[in-house]
C-alpha positions in Angstrom: -110.2 152.0 -51.9 -109.8 149.8 -55.1 -112.6 148.5 -57.4 -111.5 145.5 -59.4 -113.7 144.4 -62.3 -113.3 140.9 -63.8 -115.4 139.0 -66.3 -116.4 135.4 -67.1 -117.7 134.7 -70.6 -117.8 138.4 -71.3 -115.4 141.0 -72.5 -115.2 143.9 -70.0 -115.4 147.1 -72.0 -114.4 150.5 -70.8 -118.1 151.6 -70.7 -119.1 148.7 -68.4 -116.0 149.3 -66.2 -116.8 153.0 -65.8 -120.5 152.2 -65.1 -119.5 149.7 -62.3 -117.0 152.2 -60.8 -119.7 155.0 -60.9 -122.4 152.9 -59.2 -120.3 151.1 -56.6 -118.2 154.2 -55.9 -121.3 155.7 -54.4 -121.4 152.8 -51.9 -118.0 153.9 -50.6 -119.4 157.2 -49.4 -121.6 155.4 -46.9 -118.8 153.8 -44.9 -115.1 154.8 -44.7 -113.9 151.3 -43.6 -114.2 149.8 -47.1 -110.8 148.6 -48.3 -111.5 147.0 -51.6 -114.5 146.0 -53.8 -114.1 143.0 -56.2 -116.7 142.7 -58.9 -117.2 139.6 -61.1 -119.5 140.0 -64.1 -120.5 136.8 -66.0 -122.9 135.7 -68.7 -124.6 132.3 -69.0 -124.5 131.1 -72.6 -127.5 128.6 -72.2 -130.5 129.9 -74.2 -133.0 128.3 -71.8 -131.6 130.1 -68.7 -133.4 133.1 -67.2 -131.4 136.0 -65.7 -128.4 135.4 -68.0 -126.3 138.3 -66.8 -124.9 137.8 -63.3 -123.0 140.4 -61.2 -121.4 139.5 -57.9 -119.4 141.6 -55.5 -117.2 141.0 -52.5 -116.7 144.1 -50.4 -113.7 143.8 -48.1 -114.0 145.8 -44.9 -111.5 146.3 -42.1 -113.5 144.0 -39.8 -115.3 141.6 -42.2 -116.5 140.9 -45.7 -119.9 141.4 -47.5 -120.8 139.3 -50.5 -123.8 140.0 -52.9 -125.0 138.5 -56.1 -127.7 139.6 -58.6 -128.9 138.5 -62.0 -131.0 140.1 -64.6 -131.7 140.1 -68.4 -129.1 142.8 -69.1 -125.7 143.5 -67.5 -126.6 147.1 -66.7 -129.7 146.1 -64.8 -127.8 143.5 -62.8 -125.2 146.1 -61.9 -128.0 148.5 -60.7 -129.6 145.8 -58.6 -126.2 144.8 -57.2 -125.4 148.4 -56.2 -128.7 148.8 -54.4 -128.3 145.6 -52.6 -124.7 146.3 -51.6 -125.6 149.8 -50.4 -128.3 148.4 -48.1 -126.0 145.7 -46.7 -123.2 148.2 -46.0 -125.6 150.6 -44.2 -126.9 147.7 -42.1 -123.4 146.5 -41.3 -122.4 150.1 -40.3 -125.4 150.6 -38.1 -124.8 147.3 -36.3 -121.2 148.1 -35.6 -121.8 151.6 -34.5 -124.7 150.7 -32.2 -122.9 147.9 -30.5 -119.9 150.1 -29.8 -122.2 152.9 -28.4 -124.2 150.6 -26.1 -121.1 149.1 -24.4 -119.4 152.4 -23.8 -122.3 154.7 -22.8 -123.7 152.8 -19.9 -120.8 153.1 -17.5 -119.4 156.4 -18.6 -122.7 158.2 -18.1 -123.1 156.9 -14.5 -119.6 157.9 -13.6 -119.9 161.4 -14.9 -123.1 162.0 -13.0 -121.6 161.0 -9.6 -118.5 163.2 -10.2 -120.8 166.2 -10.9 -122.8 165.7 -7.7 -119.7 165.5 -5.6 -118.3 168.8 -7.0 -121.5 170.7 -6.4 -121.9 169.7 -2.7 
């Protein structure tokens, strides 16, 4: 899995890059189908704007894509919010995919196995 960090109107320092990789690397432990995570960090230069530091992420999975965006007053706060949001969405995506696969396979296989066991006992 690769984590790519890009910046708009901000210089990406080694500290910010390490912080992003630390926070979003934890998300990869939830689901092993994550192929790449692309992060874009940006700053709005307008003094009248609120939530000037924006962090957005696109998480590429084997069967889809998850996109999140968060803004806050500091870059580290927006990265924290983004990591929490992405973690929730990845868990939700994983649960949906696993439950849909389990439902379709378990109904027919359980019935067939019960009939085979009864025939052998008689």
